[in-house]
N, CA, C and O atoms as a Maestro MAE file, in Angstrom:
{
 s_m_m2io_version
 :::
 2.0.0
}

f_m_ct {
 s_m_title
 :::
 protein
 m_atom[276] {
  # First column is atom index #
  i_m_mmod_type
  r_m_x_coord
  r_m_y_coord
  r_m_z_coord
  i_m_residue_number
  s_m_chain_name
  s_m_pdb_residue_name
  s_m_pdb_atom_name
  i_m_atomic_number
  :::
  1 25 33.028 -38.624 -16.470 1 A "MET " " N  " 7
  2 3 33.991 -39.347 -16.468 1 A "MET " " CA " 6
  3 2 35.143 -38.742 -17.248 1 A "MET " " C  " 6
  4 15 36.306 -38.701 -16.845 1 A "MET " " O  " 8
  5 25 34.660 -38.236 -18.510 2 A "GLU " " N  " 7
  6 3 35.704 -37.268 -19.198 2 A "GLU " " CA " 6
  7 2 36.297 -35.902 -18.467 2 A "GLU " " C  " 6
  8 15 37.437 -35.464 -18.623 2 A "GLU " " O  " 8
  9 25 35.453 -35.439 -17.791 3 A "LEU " " N  " 7
  10 3 36.278 -34.194 -17.037 3 A "LEU " " CA " 6
  11 2 37.251 -34.677 -16.092 3 A "LEU " " C  " 6
  12 15 38.250 -34.039 -15.760 3 A "LEU " " O  " 8
  13 25 36.955 -35.749 -15.694 4 A "MET " " N  " 7
  14 3 37.940 -36.134 -14.443 4 A "MET " " CA " 6
  15 2 39.201 -36.349 -15.249 4 A "MET " " C  " 6
  16 15 40.212 -35.686 -15.019 4 A "MET " " O  " 8
  17 25 39.141 -37.375 -16.299 5 A "VAL " " N  " 7
  18 3 40.085 -37.762 -17.155 5 A "VAL " " CA " 6
  19 2 40.875 -36.662 -17.569 5 A "VAL " " C  " 6
  20 15 42.098 -36.683 -17.424 5 A "VAL " " O  " 8
  21 25 40.101 -35.419 -18.223 6 A "ASN " " N  " 7
  22 3 40.829 -34.432 -18.775 6 A "ASN " " CA " 6
  23 2 41.502 -33.531 -17.929 6 A "ASN " " C  " 6
  24 15 42.342 -32.759 -18.392 6 A "ASN " " O  " 8
  25 25 41.103 -33.563 -16.281 7 A "ALA " " N  " 7
  26 3 41.566 -32.490 -15.660 7 A "ALA " " CA " 6
  27 2 43.029 -33.252 -14.988 7 A "ALA " " C  " 6
  28 15 43.940 -32.536 -14.573 7 A "ALA " " O  " 8
  29 25 43.112 -34.571 -14.947 8 A "GLY " " N  " 7
  30 3 44.308 -35.160 -14.838 8 A "GLY " " CA " 6
  31 2 45.195 -35.145 -15.938 8 A "GLY " " C  " 6
  32 15 46.369 -34.827 -15.748 8 A "GLY " " O  " 8
  33 25 44.784 -35.448 -17.071 9 A "TYR " " N  " 7
  34 3 45.456 -35.242 -18.128 9 A "TYR " " CA " 6
  35 2 46.149 -34.089 -18.457 9 A "TYR " " C  " 6
  36 15 47.272 -34.153 -18.955 9 A "TYR " " O  " 8
  37 25 45.457 -32.791 -18.172 10 A "ASN " " N  " 7
  38 3 46.199 -31.756 -18.434 10 A "ASN " " CA " 6
  39 2 47.297 -31.091 -17.156 10 A "ASN " " C  " 6
  40 15 48.048 -30.150 -17.415 10 A "ASN " " O  " 8
  41 25 47.252 -31.638 -15.994 11 A "GLU " " N  " 7
  42 3 47.992 -31.210 -15.114 11 A "GLU " " CA " 6
  43 2 49.219 -31.978 -15.591 11 A "GLU " " C  " 6
  44 15 50.286 -31.398 -15.796 11 A "GLU " " O  " 8
  45 25 49.035 -33.462 -15.788 12 A "GLY " " N  " 7
  46 3 50.206 -34.469 -15.917 12 A "GLY " " CA " 6
  47 2 51.220 -34.105 -17.193 12 A "GLY " " C  " 6
  48 15 52.416 -34.397 -17.176 12 A "GLY " " O  " 8
  49 25 50.610 -33.474 -18.220 13 A "ILE " " N  " 7
  50 3 51.328 -33.406 -19.218 13 A "ILE " " CA " 6
  51 2 52.410 -32.026 -19.012 13 A "ILE " " C  " 6
  52 15 53.537 -31.890 -19.487 13 A "ILE " " O  " 8
  53 25 51.710 -31.175 -18.223 14 A "LYS " " N  " 7
  54 3 52.560 -30.044 -17.796 14 A "LYS " " CA " 6
  55 2 53.711 -30.557 -16.699 14 A "LYS " " C  " 6
  56 15 54.712 -29.844 -16.633 14 A "LYS " " O  " 8
  57 25 53.661 -31.624 -15.912 15 A "VAL " " N  " 7
  58 3 54.523 -31.985 -15.315 15 A "VAL " " CA " 6
  59 2 55.343 -32.703 -15.886 15 A "VAL " " C  " 6
  60 15 56.512 -32.603 -15.513 15 A "VAL " " O  " 8
  61 25 54.981 -33.745 -17.071 16 A "GLY " " N  " 7
  62 3 55.679 -34.119 -17.780 16 A "GLY " " CA " 6
  63 2 56.399 -33.725 -18.857 16 A "GLY " " C  " 6
  64 15 57.143 -34.345 -19.618 16 A "GLY " " O  " 8
  65 25 56.018 -32.466 -18.791 17 A "ARG " " N  " 7
  66 3 57.088 -31.350 -20.201 17 A "ARG " " CA " 6
  67 2 58.205 -30.787 -18.882 17 A "ARG " " C  " 6
  68 15 59.412 -30.717 -19.117 17 A "ARG " " O  " 8
  69 25 57.810 -30.523 -17.924 18 A "ASN " " N  " 7
  70 3 58.626 -29.889 -17.028 18 A "ASN " " CA " 6
  71 2 59.693 -31.008 -16.545 18 A "ASN " " C  " 6
  72 15 60.903 -30.798 -16.464 18 A "ASN " " O  " 8
  73 25 59.127 -32.082 -16.274 19 A "ASP " " N  " 7
  74 3 60.101 -33.199 -16.187 19 A "ASP " " CA " 6
  75 2 61.099 -33.733 -16.868 19 A "ASP " " C  " 6
  76 15 62.105 -34.260 -16.394 19 A "ASP " " O  " 8
  77 25 60.716 -33.546 -18.391 20 A "ARG " " N  " 7
  78 3 61.472 -33.840 -19.515 20 A "ARG " " CA " 6
  79 2 62.678 -32.667 -19.581 20 A "ARG " " C  " 6
  80 15 63.810 -32.839 -20.032 20 A "ARG " " O  " 8
  81 25 62.211 -31.613 -19.093 21 A "GLY " " N  " 7
  82 3 63.313 -30.658 -19.146 21 A "GLY " " CA " 6
  83 2 64.310 -30.760 -17.942 21 A "GLY " " C  " 6
  84 15 65.398 -30.184 -17.984 21 A "GLY " " O  " 8
  85 25 63.910 -31.508 -16.868 22 A "ARG " " N  " 7
  86 3 64.918 -31.743 -16.036 22 A "ARG " " CA " 6
  87 2 65.648 -33.112 -15.895 22 A "ARG " " C  " 6
  88 15 66.569 -33.417 -15.138 22 A "ARG " " O  " 8
  89 25 65.100 -33.731 -16.671 23 A "GLY " " N  " 7
  90 3 65.663 -35.521 -16.851 23 A "GLY " " CA " 6
  91 2 65.163 -36.118 -15.992 23 A "GLY " " C  " 6
  92 15 65.833 -37.056 -15.561 23 A "GLY " " O  " 8
  93 25 64.011 -35.912 -15.454 24 A "ARG " " N  " 7
  94 3 63.290 -36.706 -14.417 24 A "ARG " " CA " 6
  95 2 62.096 -37.519 -15.174 24 A "ARG " " C  " 6
  96 15 61.680 -37.192 -16.286 24 A "ARG " " O  " 8
  97 25 61.700 -38.407 -14.569 25 A "ASP " " N  " 7
  98 3 60.670 -39.489 -15.433 25 A "ASP " " CA " 6
  99 2 59.652 -40.041 -14.159 25 A "ASP " " C  " 6
  100 15 58.937 -41.031 -14.314 25 A "ASP " " O  " 8
  101 25 59.688 -39.375 -13.073 26 A "ASP " " N  " 7
  102 3 58.881 -40.108 -12.090 26 A "ASP " " CA " 6
  103 2 57.894 -39.233 -11.608 26 A "ASP " " C  " 6
  104 15 58.219 -38.243 -10.953 26 A "ASP " " O  " 8
  105 25 56.497 -39.545 -11.911 27 A "PHE " " N  " 7
  106 3 55.170 -38.413 -11.247 27 A "PHE " " CA " 6
  107 2 54.745 -39.145 -9.898 27 A "PHE " " C  " 6
  108 15 54.061 -38.419 -9.177 27 A "PHE " " O  " 8
  109 25 54.954 -40.214 -9.474 28 A "ARG " " N  " 7
  110 3 54.283 -40.403 -8.345 28 A "ARG " " CA " 6
  111 2 54.173 -40.080 -7.064 28 A "ARG " " C  " 6
  112 15 53.391 -40.367 -6.158 28 A "ARG " " O  " 8
  113 25 55.445 -39.199 -7.217 29 A "ASN " " N  " 7
  114 3 55.554 -38.704 -5.311 29 A "ASN " " CA " 6
  115 2 55.045 -37.232 -6.015 29 A "ASN " " C  " 6
  116 15 55.220 -36.299 -5.232 29 A "ASN " " O  " 8
  117 25 54.559 -36.896 -7.089 30 A "ASN " " N  " 7
  118 3 53.914 -35.449 -7.023 30 A "ASN " " CA " 6
  119 2 52.627 -34.973 -6.055 30 A "ASN " " C  " 6
  120 15 51.730 -35.810 -5.954 30 A "ASN " " O  " 8
  121 25 52.511 -34.133 -5.575 31 A "SER " " N  " 7
  122 3 51.278 -33.847 -4.583 31 A "SER " " CA " 6
  123 2 50.002 -34.057 -5.622 31 A "SER " " C  " 6
  124 15 49.081 -34.828 -5.352 31 A "SER " " O  " 8
  125 25 50.060 -33.275 -6.844 32 A "LYS " " N  " 7
  126 3 48.890 -33.537 -7.750 32 A "LYS " " CA " 6
  127 2 48.242 -34.775 -8.065 32 A "LYS " " C  " 6
  128 15 47.034 -34.981 -8.178 32 A "LYS " " O  " 8
  129 25 49.220 -35.592 -8.195 33 A "TYR " " N  " 7
  130 3 48.911 -37.081 -8.515 33 A "TYR " " CA " 6
  131 2 48.507 -38.024 -7.193 33 A "TYR " " C  " 6
  132 15 47.798 -39.029 -7.251 33 A "TYR " " O  " 8
  133 25 49.028 -37.553 -6.173 34 A "GLN " " N  " 7
  134 3 48.384 -38.261 -4.976 34 A "GLN " " CA " 6
  135 2 47.235 -37.802 -4.532 34 A "GLN " " C  " 6
  136 15 46.380 -38.652 -4.285 34 A "GLN " " O  " 8
  137 25 46.967 -36.653 -4.355 35 A "GLU " " N  " 7
  138 3 45.853 -36.026 -3.948 35 A "GLU " " CA " 6
  139 2 44.540 -36.328 -4.908 35 A "GLU " " C  " 6
  140 15 43.373 -36.533 -4.574 35 A "GLU " " O  " 8
  141 25 45.071 -36.289 -6.056 36 A "ALA " " N  " 7
  142 3 43.829 -36.203 -7.098 36 A "ALA " " CA " 6
  143 2 42.543 -36.040 -7.241 36 A "ALA " " C  " 6
  144 15 41.618 -36.697 -7.719 36 A "ALA " " O  " 8
  145 25 42.751 -34.419 -6.421 37 A "THR " " N  " 7
  146 3 41.157 -33.829 -6.249 37 A "THR " " CA " 6
  147 2 41.411 -32.752 -7.111 37 A "THR " " C  " 6
  148 15 40.323 -32.186 -7.010 37 A "THR " " O  " 8
  149 25 42.060 -32.063 -7.881 38 A "THR " " N  " 7
  150 3 41.981 -31.079 -8.655 38 A "THR " " CA " 6
  151 2 40.785 -30.962 -9.366 38 A "THR " " C  " 6
  152 15 40.467 -31.888 -10.112 38 A "THR " " O  " 8
  153 25 39.991 -29.872 -9.249 39 A "ASP " " N  " 7
  154 3 38.523 -29.634 -9.981 39 A "ASP " " CA " 6
  155 2 37.592 -30.336 -9.641 39 A "ASP " " C  " 6
  156 15 36.588 -30.375 -10.352 39 A "ASP " " O  " 8
  157 25 37.685 -31.172 -8.314 40 A "TYR " " N  " 7
  158 3 36.856 -31.972 -7.927 40 A "TYR " " CA " 6
  159 2 35.668 -31.187 -6.926 40 A "TYR " " C  " 6
  160 15 35.870 -30.222 -6.189 40 A "TYR " " O  " 8
  161 25 34.408 -31.904 -7.145 41 A "SER " " N  " 7
  162 3 33.088 -31.112 -7.080 41 A "SER " " CA " 6
  163 2 32.363 -32.144 -6.462 41 A "SER " " C  " 6
  164 15 32.317 -33.235 -7.031 41 A "SER " " O  " 8
  165 25 31.875 -32.001 -5.549 42 A "SER " " N  " 7
  166 3 30.782 -33.015 -4.832 42 A "SER " " CA " 6
  167 2 29.447 -33.489 -6.132 42 A "SER " " C  " 6
  168 15 28.808 -34.532 -6.268 42 A "SER " " O  " 8
  169 25 29.438 -32.158 -6.934 43 A "LYS " " N  " 7
  170 3 28.414 -32.429 -7.990 43 A "LYS " " CA " 6
  171 2 28.789 -33.599 -8.947 43 A "LYS " " C  " 6
  172 15 27.901 -34.265 -9.480 43 A "LYS " " O  " 8
  173 25 30.326 -33.885 -9.197 44 A "LEU " " N  " 7
  174 3 30.859 -34.592 -10.087 44 A "LEU " " CA " 6
  175 2 30.382 -36.204 -8.959 44 A "LEU " " C  " 6
  176 15 30.577 -37.289 -9.508 44 A "LEU " " O  " 8
  177 25 30.073 -36.213 -8.175 45 A "GLY " " N  " 7
  178 3 29.819 -37.818 -7.594 45 A "GLY " " CA " 6
  179 2 30.616 -38.215 -6.572 45 A "GLY " " C  " 6
  180 15 30.903 -37.510 -5.604 45 A "GLY " " O  " 8
  181 25 31.003 -39.395 -6.773 46 A "ASP " " N  " 7
  182 3 31.941 -40.138 -5.999 46 A "ASP " " CA " 6
  183 2 33.423 -39.721 -5.809 46 A "ASP " " C  " 6
  184 15 34.010 -39.921 -6.873 46 A "ASP " " O  " 8
  185 25 34.111 -39.304 -5.023 47 A "ARG " " N  " 7
  186 3 34.980 -38.650 -4.959 47 A "ARG " " CA " 6
  187 2 36.273 -39.662 -4.773 47 A "ARG " " C  " 6
  188 15 37.399 -39.177 -4.662 47 A "ARG " " O  " 8
  189 25 36.078 -40.970 -4.747 48 A "GLU " " N  " 7
  190 3 36.965 -42.069 -5.071 48 A "GLU " " CA " 6
  191 2 37.267 -42.206 -6.492 48 A "GLU " " C  " 6
  192 15 38.355 -42.242 -7.066 48 A "GLU " " O  " 8
  193 25 35.997 -42.281 -6.967 49 A "LEU " " N  " 7
  194 3 35.839 -42.748 -8.423 49 A "LEU " " CA " 6
  195 2 36.508 -41.701 -9.320 49 A "LEU " " C  " 6
  196 15 37.162 -42.062 -10.300 49 A "LEU " " O  " 8
  197 25 36.317 -40.105 -8.923 50 A "TYR " " N  " 7
  198 3 37.014 -39.315 -9.592 50 A "TYR " " CA " 6
  199 2 38.668 -39.145 -9.615 50 A "TYR " " C  " 6
  200 15 39.398 -38.850 -10.561 50 A "TYR " " O  " 8
  201 25 38.948 -39.398 -8.421 51 A "ARG " " N  " 7
  202 3 40.545 -39.920 -8.199 51 A "ARG " " CA " 6
  203 2 41.007 -40.653 -9.051 51 A "ARG " " C  " 6
  204 15 41.967 -40.282 -9.727 51 A "ARG " " O  " 8
  205 25 40.333 -42.070 -9.247 52 A "ARG " " N  " 7
  206 3 40.685 -43.011 -9.978 52 A "ARG " " CA " 6
  207 2 40.819 -42.670 -11.394 52 A "ARG " " C  " 6
  208 15 41.751 -43.221 -11.980 52 A "ARG " " O  " 8
  209 25 40.087 -41.886 -12.052 53 A "TYR " " N  " 7
  210 3 40.020 -41.460 -13.295 53 A "TYR " " CA " 6
  211 2 41.198 -40.172 -13.375 53 A "TYR " " C  " 6
  212 15 42.172 -40.061 -14.120 53 A "TYR " " O  " 8
  213 25 40.794 -39.454 -12.522 54 A "TYR " " N  " 7
  214 3 41.941 -38.282 -12.540 54 A "TYR " " CA " 6
  215 2 43.588 -38.884 -12.764 54 A "TYR " " C  " 6
  216 15 44.290 -38.652 -13.749 54 A "TYR " " O  " 8
  217 25 43.947 -39.663 -11.632 55 A "ARG " " N  " 7
  218 3 45.129 -40.539 -11.993 55 A "ARG " " CA " 6
  219 2 45.368 -41.002 -13.353 55 A "ARG " " C  " 6
  220 15 46.371 -40.616 -13.953 55 A "ARG " " O  " 8
  221 25 44.612 -41.721 -13.836 56 A "GLU " " N  " 7
  222 3 44.442 -42.057 -15.170 56 A "GLU " " CA " 6
  223 2 44.773 -41.113 -16.355 56 A "GLU " " C  " 6
  224 15 45.720 -41.210 -17.135 56 A "GLU " " O  " 8
  225 25 43.912 -40.294 -16.327 57 A "GLY " " N  " 7
  226 3 44.562 -39.063 -17.167 57 A "GLY " " CA " 6
  227 2 45.824 -38.382 -16.746 57 A "GLY " " C  " 6
  228 15 46.417 -37.820 -17.666 57 A "GLY " " O  " 8
  229 25 46.372 -38.306 -15.547 58 A "TYR " " N  " 7
  230 3 47.709 -37.853 -15.324 58 A "TYR " " CA " 6
  231 2 48.619 -38.771 -15.555 58 A "TYR " " C  " 6
  232 15 49.769 -38.348 -15.675 58 A "TYR " " O  " 8
  233 25 48.438 -39.973 -15.659 59 A "GLU " " N  " 7
  234 3 49.638 -40.759 -16.118 59 A "GLU " " CA " 6
  235 2 49.602 -40.657 -17.350 59 A "GLU " " C  " 6
  236 15 50.759 -40.580 -17.762 59 A "GLU " " O  " 8
  237 25 48.727 -40.607 -18.324 60 A "ASN " " N  " 7
  238 3 48.699 -40.732 -19.773 60 A "ASN " " CA " 6
  239 2 49.012 -39.387 -20.257 60 A "ASN " " C  " 6
  240 15 49.487 -39.322 -21.391 60 A "ASN " " O  " 8
  241 25 48.836 -38.323 -19.619 61 A "GLY " " N  " 7
  242 3 49.421 -36.910 -19.819 61 A "GLY " " CA " 6
  243 2 50.829 -36.658 -19.706 61 A "GLY " " C  " 6
  244 15 51.579 -36.261 -20.598 61 A "GLY " " O  " 8
  245 25 51.129 -36.951 -18.428 62 A "TYR " " N  " 7
  246 3 52.438 -37.279 -18.178 62 A "TYR " " CA " 6
  247 2 53.211 -37.924 -19.139 62 A "TYR " " C  " 6
  248 15 54.191 -37.335 -19.595 62 A "TYR " " O  " 8
  249 25 52.914 -39.070 -19.526 63 A "TYR " " N  " 7
  250 3 54.057 -39.531 -20.637 63 A "TYR " " CA " 6
  251 2 54.003 -38.894 -21.650 63 A "TYR " " C  " 6
  252 15 55.070 -38.524 -22.141 63 A "TYR " " O  " 8
  253 25 52.874 -38.585 -22.238 64 A "ASP " " N  " 7
  254 3 52.734 -37.639 -23.620 64 A "ASP " " CA " 6
  255 2 53.585 -36.276 -23.412 64 A "ASP " " C  " 6
  256 15 54.163 -35.684 -24.324 64 A "ASP " " O  " 8
  257 25 53.559 -35.886 -22.065 65 A "GLY " " N  " 7
  258 3 54.589 -34.383 -21.787 65 A "GLY " " CA " 6
  259 2 55.904 -34.833 -21.946 65 A "GLY " " C  " 6
  260 15 56.688 -34.141 -22.595 65 A "GLY " " O  " 8
  261 25 56.364 -36.202 -21.303 66 A "LEU " " N  " 7
  262 3 57.540 -36.850 -21.239 66 A "LEU " " CA " 6
  263 2 58.530 -36.953 -22.399 66 A "LEU " " C  " 6
  264 15 59.722 -36.710 -22.587 66 A "LEU " " O  " 8
  265 25 57.276 -37.522 -23.233 67 A "ASN " " N  " 7
  266 3 57.725 -37.952 -24.819 67 A "ASN " " CA " 6
  267 2 57.701 -36.931 -25.653 67 A "ASN " " C  " 6
  268 15 57.858 -37.214 -26.840 67 A "ASN " " O  " 8
  269 25 57.482 -35.330 -25.243 68 A "GLY " " N  " 7
  270 3 57.686 -34.476 -26.283 68 A "GLY " " CA " 6
  271 2 56.010 -34.135 -26.668 68 A "GLY " " C  " 6
  272 15 56.018 -32.987 -27.111 68 A "GLY " " O  " 8
  273 25 54.931 -34.540 -26.674 69 A "ASN " " N  " 7
  274 3 53.894 -34.362 -26.964 69 A "ASN " " CA " 6
  275 2 53.069 -33.234 -26.558 69 A "ASN " " C  " 6
  276 15 51.907 -33.145 -26.954 69 A "ASN " " O  " 8
  :::
 }
 m_bond[275] {
  # First column is bond index #
  i_m_from
  i_m_to
  i_m_order
  :::
  1 1 2 1
  2 2 3 1
  3 3 4 2
  4 3 5 1
  5 5 6 1
  6 6 7 1
  7 7 8 2
  8 7 9 1
  9 9 10 1
  10 10 11 1
  11 11 12 2
  12 11 13 1
  13 13 14 1
  14 14 15 1
  15 15 16 2
  16 15 17 1
  17 17 18 1
  18 18 19 1
  19 19 20 2
  20 19 21 1
  21 21 22 1
  22 22 23 1
  23 23 24 2
  24 23 25 1
  25 25 26 1
  26 26 27 1
  27 27 28 2
  28 27 29 1
  29 29 30 1
  30 30 31 1
  31 31 32 2
  32 31 33 1
  33 33 34 1
  34 34 35 1
  35 35 36 2
  36 35 37 1
  37 37 38 1
  38 38 39 1
  39 39 40 2
  40 39 41 1
  41 41 42 1
  42 42 43 1
  43 43 44 2
  44 43 45 1
  45 45 46 1
  46 46 47 1
  47 47 48 2
  48 47 49 1
  49 49 50 1
  50 50 51 1
  51 51 52 2
  52 51 53 1
  53 53 54 1
  54 54 55 1
  55 55 56 2
  56 55 57 1
  57 57 58 1
  58 58 59 1
  59 59 60 2
  60 59 61 1
  61 61 62 1
  62 62 63 1
  63 63 64 2
  64 63 65 1
  65 65 66 1
  66 66 67 1
  67 67 68 2
  68 67 69 1
  69 69 70 1
  70 70 71 1
  71 71 72 2
  72 71 73 1
  73 73 74 1
  74 74 75 1
  75 75 76 2
  76 75 77 1
  77 77 78 1
  78 78 79 1
  79 79 80 2
  80 79 81 1
  81 81 82 1
  82 82 83 1
  83 83 84 2
  84 83 85 1
  85 85 86 1
  86 86 87 1
  87 87 88 2
  88 87 89 1
  89 89 90 1
  90 90 91 1
  91 91 92 2
  92 91 93 1
  93 93 94 1
  94 94 95 1
  95 95 96 2
  96 95 97 1
  97 97 98 1
  98 98 99 1
  99 99 100 2
  100 99 101 1
  101 101 102 1
  102 102 103 1
  103 103 104 2
  104 103 105 1
  105 105 106 1
  106 106 107 1
  107 107 108 2
  108 107 109 1
  109 109 110 1
  110 110 111 1
  111 111 112 2
  112 111 113 1
  113 113 114 1
  114 114 115 1
  115 115 116 2
  116 115 117 1
  117 117 118 1
  118 118 119 1
  119 119 120 2
  120 119 121 1
  121 121 122 1
  122 122 123 1
  123 123 124 2
  124 123 125 1
  125 125 126 1
  126 126 127 1
  127 127 128 2
  128 127 129 1
  129 129 130 1
  130 130 131 1
  131 131 132 2
  132 131 133 1
  133 133 134 1
  134 134 135 1
  135 135 136 2
  136 135 137 1
  137 137 138 1
  138 138 139 1
  139 139 140 2
  140 139 141 1
  141 141 142 1
  142 142 143 1
  143 143 144 2
  144 143 145 1
  145 145 146 1
  146 146 147 1
  147 147 148 2
  148 147 149 1
  149 149 150 1
  150 150 151 1
  151 151 152 2
  152 151 153 1
  153 153 154 1
  154 154 155 1
  155 155 156 2
  156 155 157 1
  157 157 158 1
  158 158 159 1
  159 159 160 2
  160 159 161 1
  161 161 162 1
  162 162 163 1
  163 163 164 2
  164 163 165 1
  165 165 166 1
  166 166 167 1
  167 167 168 2
  168 167 169 1
  169 169 170 1
  170 170 171 1
  171 171 172 2
  172 171 173 1
  173 173 174 1
  174 174 175 1
  175 175 176 2
  176 175 177 1
  177 177 178 1
  178 178 179 1
  179 179 180 2
  180 179 181 1
  181 181 182 1
  182 182 183 1
  183 183 184 2
  184 183 185 1
  185 185 186 1
  186 186 187 1
  187 187 188 2
  188 187 189 1
  189 189 190 1
  190 190 191 1
  191 191 192 2
  192 191 193 1
  193 193 194 1
  194 194 195 1
  195 195 196 2
  196 195 197 1
  197 197 198 1
  198 198 199 1
  199 199 200 2
  200 199 201 1
  201 201 202 1
  202 202 203 1
  203 203 204 2
  204 203 205 1
  205 205 206 1
  206 206 207 1
  207 207 208 2
  208 207 209 1
  209 209 210 1
  210 210 211 1
  211 211 212 2
  212 211 213 1
  213 213 214 1
  214 214 215 1
  215 215 216 2
  216 215 217 1
  217 217 218 1
  218 218 219 1
  219 219 220 2
  220 219 221 1
  221 221 222 1
  222 222 223 1
  223 223 224 2
  224 223 225 1
  225 225 226 1
  226 226 227 1
  227 227 228 2
  228 227 229 1
  229 229 230 1
  230 230 231 1
  231 231 232 2
  232 231 233 1
  233 233 234 1
  234 234 235 1
  235 235 236 2
  236 235 237 1
  237 237 238 1
  238 238 239 1
  239 239 240 2
  240 239 241 1
  241 241 242 1
  242 242 243 1
  243 243 244 2
  244 243 245 1
  245 245 246 1
  246 246 247 1
  247 247 248 2
  248 247 249 1
  249 249 250 1
  250 250 251 1
  251 251 252 2
  252 251 253 1
  253 253 254 1
  254 254 255 1
  255 255 256 2
  256 255 257 1
  257 257 258 1
  258 258 259 1
  259 259 260 2
  260 259 261 1
  261 261 262 1
  262 262 263 1
  263 263 264 2
  264 263 265 1
  265 265 266 1
  266 266 267 1
  267 267 268 2
  268 267 269 1
  269 269 270 1
  270 270 271 1
  271 271 272 2
  272 271 273 1
  273 273 274 1
  274 274 275 1
  275 275 276 2
  :::
 }
}
C-alpha cells in the first residue's frame, strides 16, 4: 500500500508545485490522476485498489505542493 500512495504523492506534489506557479488549483482533470496507474504492475495486486491509493497519495501531494511544501 505504501508504494501506491508514494507513487501518487510524488506525482501530485510535482503537479501541485507547477500549478502553484501558474495560479491553478484543480488536479482532477490531470491525466495522471485520472488514469492512476503510474508504476502499476500486476505484481502489486488489484489494479482498482492501486488506483484508489494512488489517487489518495496524489491528492495529498498535490495540496502539499500547492501550499509550498
